[in-house]
N, C-alpha and C positions, 0 to 999 in steps of 0.2 A: 232596424235598418240593415240591409245586406251589405256585404263588403263591396259588391259591384256598385251599388247606389252611393256608397261613401266615396268611391273613386270618382264617380260622376260629379258629385258635389265638389270634390277636391279640384277637378278640372275647371269648374266654374270659378273657384277662388283663384286658380292660377291665371285666369284672364286678367284680373286686376294687376297681379305682379308683372305679367307680360307688358301690359299697357304702360305701367310706370317705368319699367326698364327701357321700353322702346322710346319713351318721351325724352330721355336724357341722351346727350351726345357723348361720344367717347367709345373707345374700343371695348372697355370692360362692360359698359352698358349694352353694346351691340351683342357681345357674347352672352350676356345675361338674358337678353330678349330671345336669342336663338335657343339657348338651353331651356328656358322656361316654356317657350312654345313647343319645342321638341318633346319635353316631358309631358305637356298637356296632350299632345298628339298621340304619344305612346299610351297614355292613360285611356284613350278612347279604345284602342285595341284591347288593353288589359281588362277593362270593366266588362266588355263583351265576352271575352274569353272566360273570365271568372263566372259571369252570369250563366253561361251555357254549361261549363264544366261542372259547376257545383249546384246546378238547378236553382239559380237565384234570379231567374227572369221574372220581373214584376211589371205591373202596369206603370208604376212610377218610372222604372228604368226604360220601358218602351217609349215613354213620352219624353223623359228628361235627357236621356242619352243623345238622341238626335238634336234636341234643343241646345244642349251643352256644346255639341259640335258646331252648330250654327253660330252660337254666341262667340265661340273661339275664333272661327273663321271670319265672321263679320268684323269682330274687333280688330283682328290683324289686317283685314282689307282696308278698314277705315284708317288705320295707322299708315299703311303703305300708300294709300291715296293721298293722305295728308302730307306725307313726306315727299310726294312727287315721284314715287318709285313705280307705281302702276297707274294707268289711266282710270278715271272714274267709271267709264262705261263697263269695265270688267266687274267692279264691285256692284254696280247697279244691276247687271244681269243676275249675278249670284244672289244678291239680296232680294230681288224681285221673285226669283224662283222659290227661294226659301220662304218668302212671305206667302206665296200661293200654296205651298205645301203645308205651312202652318195653318192657313185658313181651312184647307181640306181636313187636316187632323182635328181641328176644333169642331168642324161640322160632323166628323165621324164620331167624336166623343159625345156630341149632343144626341147622336143616334144610338149611343151605348156601345160603340165599336172603338177599338184601339187599332190604329194602322201603324205597323212597324215599318222601318226603312227596308227598301228592297236592295238587291245587289247593285243596281245602277247607282242608287244613292250612296251606297257604301264606297264604290269606286270613285264617284264624284268627290266625296269627302276626302278620300285618301289622296287623290291628285291635287285637290285644293291645299291640303296640308303639306304635301311634298313641295308644291310650288311656293307656298309661303316660306317654308324652311329654306328653300333655295334662294329666295329673295333676301331673307334674313342673313344667309351666308354671304350673299353678294355685298351686304353692307360691310363685311369684313374683307372678303376676297371677291374679285370678279370672276364668275364662272362662265366660260364659253366653250363651245365645241365647234371647231372650224369657224370661229368668228360669230356664232349664233348663241345668244344668251340661253342657257339651259333653263333659267327661270321663266323666260317668256314662252318657250316651247311648253313647259309644264303648265303654265297658267292658261295657255290657249287650249290645251287638252282638257284642263279642268273646266273651262268655260263650255267646251263642246259637250262634255259629260254632264255638266249642269243643265244644259238645254235638253239633252236627250232624256236624262232622268226626270226632269220636270214634266216633259210631255208624257212619258210613260206613267208617271205618278198621277197626273191629271186624268189620263185615259182610264187607268185602273180604278180610280176612286171617284169618278164622275157621279156615280150612284148616290154619293152622300150629299150632292147638291140638290136640294129641293127648292124649287122656285115657287114656293107657296106664298 
């Protein structure tokens, strides 16, 4: 197993630690949730960098890296919705798009193809992670810029990128849908 794939698996394990730390109240737990989620987010960049730099790109990594990202983001969104921090419709849009993309990936695999994430999807993931980190930071300190929540601005950008990347992904991979 490559180093990049080990980092991806580590990110999946961090999801459990994040959810446990988020579930508890108190400043120390809020900091723990923020740090764990931030570490998991950085590991997403790190595994991709290592995979490319050291030629460790694998079929496992092409499939599991985006899945690990989705699990991390969806877990955090569920926590944020459950805590009343973000509205459920935001999580529904993101989860719906990710479910469609997963369906397309599964269909592509059944055709013997592996479809890697595109740049729109990478930007979507980055903004989702930045927004979640900002919301986690808000649990400790409230961030605003001219009275506007930085976290809300980031999550709205993330939702926009989620929709755009989903449409592009569906358009580019429609060929894998066979209505037989």
